[in-house]
C-alpha positions in Angstrom: -8.5 3.8 -0.6 -6.4 3.7 0.9 -4.7 6.9 1.3 -1.4 6.5 -0.4 -2.2 5.4 -4.0 1.1 4.2 -5.5 -0.7 3.6 -8.8 -1.5 7.3 -8.9 2.2 8.1 -8.9 2.7 6.8 -12.4 -0.8 7.2 -13.9 -0.4 10.6 -15.4 3.1 10.9 -17.0 2.6 12.8 -20.2 2.1 11.1 -23.5 2.3 7.6 -22.1 6.0 7.6 -22.0 8.0 5.6 -19.4 8.3 7.6 -16.2 12.0 6.8 -16.2 12.7 7.7 -19.8 10.4 10.7 -20.5 11.9 14.2 -20.5 10.0 15.0 -17.3 12.1 12.4 -15.4 15.4 12.5 -17.1 18.2 15.0 -17.2 17.8 17.6 -19.9 19.2 21.0 -20.8 16.4 22.9 -19.2 16.4 20.8 -16.0 18.3 23.5 -14.2 15.4 25.9 -14.9 13.0 23.7 -13.0 12.1 23.8 -9.3 14.7 22.5 -6.8 14.8 22.4 -3.0 15.7 25.8 -1.6 14.9 27.5 -4.9 11.9 29.8 -5.5 8.7 28.0 -5.9 9.7 24.5 -4.7 8.5 24.8 -1.2 5.2 26.4 -2.4 4.7 23.6 -4.9 5.4 20.9 -2.3 3.1 22.4 0.3 0.3 23.1 -2.3 0.2 19.5 -3.5 0.5 18.3 0.1 -2.7 20.3 0.9 -4.3 19.0 -2.3 -3.6 15.4 -1.3 -5.0 15.9 2.2 -8.2 17.4 0.7 -8.7 14.7 -1.9 -8.4 11.6 0.3 -10.2 13.2 3.3 -13.2 13.8 1.0 -13.1 10.6 -0.9 -13.6 8.4 2.2 -15.3 11.0 4.5 -18.4 8.9 5.1 -16.6 5.6 5.8 -16.1 6.1 9.6 -19.7 7.4 9.9 -21.6 4.6 8.4 -23.1 3.2 11.6 -24.3 6.7 12.5 -25.7 7.3 9.0 -27.6 3.9 9.2 -29.1 4.8 12.6 -30.2 8.3 11.6 -31.5 7.6 8.1 -32.9 4.1 9.0 -31.0 2.3 6.4 -29.1 -1.0 6.4 -25.3 -1.2 6.3 -25.2 -2.2 2.6 -27.4 0.7 1.7 -25.3 3.2 3.7 -22.1 1.8 2.2 -23.2 3.3 -1.1 -22.1 6.7 0.2 -18.5 5.4 0.0 -18.9 3.2 -3.1 -20.5 6.0 -5.1 -17.5 8.3 -4.5 -14.8 5.7 -5.4 -16.9 4.5 -8.3 -17.2 8.0 -9.6 -13.4 8.5 -9.4 -12.9 5.1 -11.2 -15.1 6.1 -14.1 -13.6 9.6 -14.5 -9.9 9.1 -14.0 -9.1 8.1 -17.6 -11.0 10.9 -19.4 -9.8 13.5 -16.9 -6.2 12.4 -17.4 -6.7 13.0 -21.1 -8.3 16.4 -20.5 -5.4 17.5 -18.4 -3.2 17.1 -21.5 -5.3 19.7 -23.3 -6.2 22.3 -20.6 -3.2 22.0 -18.2 -2.5 20.3 -14.9 -2.9 23.4 -12.7 -6.3 24.2 -14.2 -7.5 20.6 -13.8 -6.4 20.4 -10.2 -7.9 23.7 -9.3 -11.2 22.9 -10.9 -11.4 19.4 -9.3 -10.6 20.7 -5.8 -13.0 23.6 -6.1 -15.9 21.5 -7.3 -15.3 18.8 -4.7 -14.9 21.4 -1.9 -18.2 23.1 -2.8 -19.9 19.8 -2.8 -18.5 18.9 0.6 -20.4 21.8 2.0 -23.6 20.5 0.5 -23.2 16.9 1.4 -24.0 17.3 5.1 -27.5 18.7 4.2 -28.5 15.7 2.0 -32.1 15.1 3.0 -32.0 11.4 2.1 -29.7 8.5 1.3 -30.4 9.0 -2.4 -29.3 12.6 -2.3 -26.2 11.6 -0.2 -25.2 8.9 -2.7 -25.8 11.1 -5.7 -23.7 14.0 -4.3 -20.9 11.6 -3.3 -20.8 10.1 -6.8 -20.4 13.6 -8.4 -17.8 14.5 -5.8 -15.8 11.3 -6.5 -15.8 12.1 -10.3 -14.6 15.6 -9.5 -11.8 14.3 -7.4 -10.5 12.2 -10.2 -8.9 15.3 -11.8 -6.4 15.5 -8.9 -4.5 12.2 -9.2 -4.9 12.6 -13.0 -2.8 15.8 -13.0 -0.7 16.2 -9.8 2.1 13.8 -10.7 2.4 15.1 -14.2 2.6 18.6 -12.9 5.5 17.6 -10.6 7.2 15.7 -13.4 7.1 18.8 -15.6 7.9 21.5 -13.1 10.3 20.0 -10.6 13.9 19.1 -11.3 14.5 15.4 -11.8 17.0 15.5 -8.9 14.3 16.7 -6.5 11.3 14.9 -8.0 11.3 11.9 -5.6 11.1 14.2 -2.6 8.3 16.2 -4.0 6.3 13.1 -4.9 6.9 11.7 -1.4 5.4 14.8 0.2 2.3 14.5 -2.1 1.9 10.9 -1.2 2.2 11.8 2.5 -0.6 14.2 2.0 -2.7 11.4 0.5 -2.0 9.2 3.6 -2.6 12.0 6.1 -5.8 13.0 4.3 -7.3 9.5 4.2 -6.5 8.9 7.9 -7.2 12.4 9.3 -10.5 12.7 7.4 -11.9 9.6 9.1 -10.6 10.6 12.5 -11.9 14.2 12.4 -15.3 12.9 11.1 -15.5 10.3 13.8 -14.8 12.6 16.7 -17.0 15.4 15.4 -19.8 12.9 14.8 -19.5 11.7 18.4 -20.0 15.2 19.7 -22.6 16.6 17.2 -23.8 13.9 14.8 -22.7 12.5 11.5 -23.7 15.6 9.5 -21.4 17.7 11.7 -18.6 15.1 11.0 -19.0 15.6 7.3 -19.1 19.3 7.7 -15.9 19.2 9.6 -14.2 17.3 6.8 -15.7 19.8 4.3 -14.3 22.8 6.1 -10.9 21.1 6.3 -11.1 20.5 2.5 -12.1 24.1 1.8 -9.1 25.3 3.8 -6.8 22.9 2.0 -8.2 24.0 -1.4 -7.6 27.7 -0.6 -4.0 26.9 0.5 -3.5 25.0 -2.7 -4.7 27.8 -4.9 -2.7 30.5 -3.1 0.5 28.5 -3.2 0.6 26.6 -6.5 2.9 28.3 -9.0 1.9 28.8 -12.6 3.1 26.0 -14.9 6.2 27.0 -16.8 6.9 23.8 -18.7 3.5 22.6 -19.8 2.8 22.3 -23.5 -0.9 21.6 -24.5 -1.4 18.5 -26.5 -4.4 17.5 -28.6 -6.8 15.0 -27.2 -7.5 12.1 -29.6 -10.3 9.9 -28.4 -9.6 7.3 -31.1 -5.9 7.1 -30.1 -6.8 6.8 -26.5 -9.3 4.0 -27.2 -6.6 2.1 -29.2 -4.2 2.4 -26.3 -6.7 1.3 -23.7 -7.8 -1.6 -25.9 -4.2 -2.7 -26.3 -3.7 -2.8 -22.6 -6.9 -4.6 -21.9 -5.8 -7.3 -24.4 -2.5 -7.9 -22.6 -3.0 -11.0 -20.4 -0.3 -9.9 -17.8 -1.8 -6.5 -17.4 -5.3 -8.0 -17.0 -4.0 -10.2 -14.2 -2.4 -7.2 -12.5 -5.6 -5.2 -12.8 -7.6 -8.1 -11.3 -5.1 -8.6 -8.4 -5.3 -4.9 -7.6 -9.1 -4.9 -7.7 -9.2 -8.1 -5.5 -6.9 -6.6 -2.9 -9.0 -3.5 -2.8 -12.2 -5.5 -2.5 -10.9 -7.0 0.8 -9.7 -3.6 2.0 -12.9 -1.8 1.0 -15.1 -4.5 2.6 -13.1 -4.6 5.9 -12.9 -0.8 6.5 -16.5 -0.2 5.4 -17.9 -2.7 7.8 -15.4 -2.6 10.8 -17.2 0.5 12.2 -20.4 -1.5 12.5 -18.7 -4.4 14.2 -16.8 -2.3 16.8 -19.9 -0.2 17.6 -21.8 -3.4 18.5 -21.4 -5.8 21.4 -19.1 -7.1 22.6 -17.0 -4.0 21.9 -19.6 -1.2 21.9 -16.9 1.5 21.2 -18.0 5.1 20.8 -17.9 6.9 17.4 -14.8 8.8 18.1 -12.8 5.7 19.1 -14.1 3.9 16.0 -12.8 6.7 13.8 -9.4 6.5 15.5 -9.1 2.9 14.4 -8.0 4.3 11.1 -4.6 5.2 12.7 -3.8 1.6 11.7 -3.3 3.1 8.2 0.1 4.1 9.4 1.1 0.5 9.0 0.5 0.8 5.3 3.2 3.4 5.0 5.8 1.0 6.3 4.6 -2.0 4.3 4.4 0.0 1.1 8.0 1.2 1.6 9.1 -2.4 2.3 7.5 -3.8 -0.9 10.5 -3.0 -3.0 12.8 -5.0 -0.7 10.3 -7.9 -0.7 10.4 -8.0 -4.5 14.2 -7.9 -4.5 14.3 -10.9 -2.2 11.2 -12.9 -3.2 10.5 -11.7 -6.7 7.2 -10.1 -7.8 5.0 -13.2 -7.4 6.7 -14.2 -4.2 6.0 -10.8 -2.7 2.4 -11.1 -3.8 2.1 -14.5 -2.2 3.4 -13.1 1.1 1.0 -10.1 0.9 -1.9 -12.4 0.3 -0.9 -14.7 3.1 -0.6 -11.8 5.5 -4.0 -10.4 4.5 -5.5 -13.9 4.9 -4.0 -14.4 8.4 -5.4 -11.0 9.4 -8.9 -11.8 8.2 -8.8 -15.1 10.2 -7.5 -13.3 13.3 -10.2 -10.7 13.1 -12.8 -13.4 13.7 -11.9 -13.3 17.4 -14.1 -11.5 20.0 -11.0 -10.1 21.6 -10.4 -6.4 20.7 -6.7 -6.9 20.8 -7.0 -9.8 18.3 -9.2 -7.7 16.0 -6.8 -4.8 16.0 -3.9 -7.2 15.3 -5.9 -8.6 12.4 -6.5 -5.1 11.1 -2.8 -4.5 11.2 -2.0 -7.6 9.2 -4.8 -6.9 6.7 -3.6 -3.3 6.2 0.1 -4.4 5.9 -0.8 -7.1 3.4 -3.0 -4.9 1.4 -0.6 -2.0 1.0 2.3 -4.4 0.1 0.2 -6.2 -2.5 -1.1 -3.0 -3.9 2.4 -1.5 -4.1 3.8 -4.6 -6.0 0.8 -4.8 -8.4 0.7 -1.1 -9.2 4.4 -0.7 -9.8 4.4 -3.9 -12.0 1.9 -2.3 -14.3 4.3 0.5 -15.4 7.1 -2.0 -15.9 4.9 -4.4 -17.9 3.4 -1.9 -20.3 5.8 -1.2 -23.2 3.8 1.8 -24.6 1.1 4.0 -23.1 2.3 3.6 -19.5 0.2 6.5 -18.4 -3.0 4.9 -19.7 -1.9 1.5 -18.3 -1.6 2.9 -14.8 -4.8 4.9 -15.1 -6.6 1.6 -16.0 -5.1 0.1 -12.9 -6.6 3.0 -10.9 -9.9 2.3 -12.5 -9.8 -1.4 -11.5 -8.5 -0.5 -8.1 -11.3 2.0 -7.2 -14.0 -0.3 -8.8 -12.7 -3.0 -6.4 -13.1 -0.5 -3.5 -16.7 0.2 -4.6 -17.5 -3.5 -5.0 -15.8 -4.5 -1.7 -17.6 -1.8 0.2 -21.1 -2.7 -1.1 -20.6 -6.5 -1.0 -18.9 -6.4 2.3 -21.7 -4.5 3.9 -24.3 -6.8 2.3 -22.4 -9.9 3.6 -22.3 -8.2 7.1 -26.1 -7.7 7.1 -26.7 -11.3 6.0 -24.1 -13.1 8.1 -22.4 -10.6 10.4 -18.6 -10.2 10.5 -18.1 -13.8 9.5 -19.8 -13.1 6.2 -17.5 -10.1 5.5 -14.5 -12.3 6.3 -15.7 -15.0 3.9 -15.9 -12.4 1.2 -12.4 -11.3 1.9 -11.0 -14.8 1.9 -12.7 -15.6 -1.4 -11.1 -12.5 -2.9 -7.7 -13.6 -1.6 -8.2 -17.2 -3.0 -9.1 -15.6 -6.4 -6.0 -13.4 -6.3 -3.8 -16.4 -5.2 -5.2 -18.5 -8.1 -4.4 -15.8 -10.6 -0.9 -15.5 -9.3 -0.4 -19.3 -9.2 -1.5 -19.4 -12.8 1.1 -16.8 -13.7 3.7 -18.7 -11.8 2.9 -21.9 -13.7 2.9 -20.0 -17.1 6.3 -18.6 -16.3 7.6 -22.0 -15.3 6.3 -23.5 -18.6 7.9 -20.7 -20.6 11.2 -21.1 -18.7 11.3 -24.9 -19.4 10.5 -24.3 -23.1 13.3 -21.8 -23.3 15.7 -24.2 -21.7 14.6 -27.0 -24.1 15.2 -24.7 -27.1 18.7 -23.8 -25.9 19.5 -27.5 -25.4 
């Protein structure tokens, strides 16, 4: 996962209203009573959610940089070890929609606190898992617990922070996501090099506990939350409506396919770099995740790309960049492999930003649930990519993983090409009717 999940930023707006038209995002009579920069509570809120973002994404991918060491110690294959990552992202994917609904009933602050506390406690148990089965099981529960954070954090900000200051507060939360996803891997990698993979997980767990305590001490009580009844039947109708929309289905598939590539590459890259001809130590392998910083730049540039090339044009460029990176990574030159990772990362984040933001614009009603479904597809793609990528690596080495990634990009390109053709046919039909 990328660390900065742009889909999460729109997944939890209350009542499914548009994030640009709901009271939480628009000017209102009580907007002056909400948190603003320099006012009481704003800095505490921003720092609290920054800490929560760090904890969430550090824990979610904590085992990814440690997979070679886990394989060696437990005597398991790469595809078996990869389940320690896939189980966590799969647990989050399954739980994000129901937990987003529960946050409407019990409150954002309560949901975030419970999620972080459960996940932090589990992080102290995970290093003592006696077998791979226990490790995978604990990670699945941990991922499901973490689903309560993205399901609640953005709604909390929308309700408590002034519309004038909301973008800045969201930006700091997303920065925490990015820093957590990157720093968790780096901390785990260097700690594992010194004391073993269990120590690496323990180091991330301690970091998460500290972040959880900081969050709980700083987060102000909600002043603008109003509990809402949870209707499973209404939720099911909304979800069913979104899944019947062809355009939304295509966007969900594209997000999942991009994440399949990303999950496969970053799950397996540690194995490749630890083997000949590179033979890099664990700490250096963990530091490879600094490449994630490229994603911050490409995500920010996605809006400009859409403005110049259109949504589908930007997706084609993102797919082409990712494909070029995959091909470049086939080289036995470390510089070429790193350049390939840069291109894969840039292409993935740009494609993810375009697809996830398009979901909210496409859905006419129930935008919160539409975006939550995107998150579900996105994290399922992460789970699928991690497992299949590791299986391909065991069967055919890095070439196998690259073939899987190329197949995913071909599928994403085919979906986008179909959408382009449909739009062209519709445009011609409209022109014919006007004539």
